[in-house]
C-alpha angles and dihedrals in degrees: 000000000000130000130215118198114197114194123182111212117261123263113298130200123248116274113266119223109288094017118116118229087243089062100050111130127216116269121231094273090048091058091049092047093048090054091047090051090051090052091049091050090053092046092052093041092240102165119167121204089217137013121214106198132186111243091228111118095242091054093048090049089049089053090051090051095051094041090064089070108016138052109248098182119216111349127217125180125216131186088201091069085069096052109022123097125234091278089056090050090051091049090053091049091051090050087060097039093119088073096075098220125035132190116202118195108194149120144287140285086030094058094050093044093049096045092047092048097046099043103082091165137002154138109328095226092048092049090050092054093046091049088067093056137273109285125203110279089019114148122202116195111202124178128202126201094202098043134256094286087070097041108138137150111303096008099102134081116224101223098175144349115206128192127182091237 
């Protein structure tokens, strides 16, 4: 069994004049939420073998916040996690399928689209939370019987959906 952790970056501040969207930092609540997510990951023993993180500043700062409390495994950064769609995210996950469990730190709407597509079944409470959107610092935990190389729409089981609230 393999596990895919999908984490939407924590809450970022609005872009200041002259600052690209790619370079928006987390706001104060985003830092707090990222740390809370890291604590929740540690508490639930969610330990990825590898983390695929968007190179956008708010995603990197989210990683830093969770890494203070949780093991994130080997970390790789990708600009394409800022610009790809859900299909691109899935392709990147499959490229790293040999790792067993993968954490992706990225952006919406890709996170919501990918989680909704992959989770064919799942915990009723987790599905109810996800049905209302994918909030910042939200963490979807999706398991696959056949491994991440075979991850496809409807083949995953949504085990949990955590939010810092």
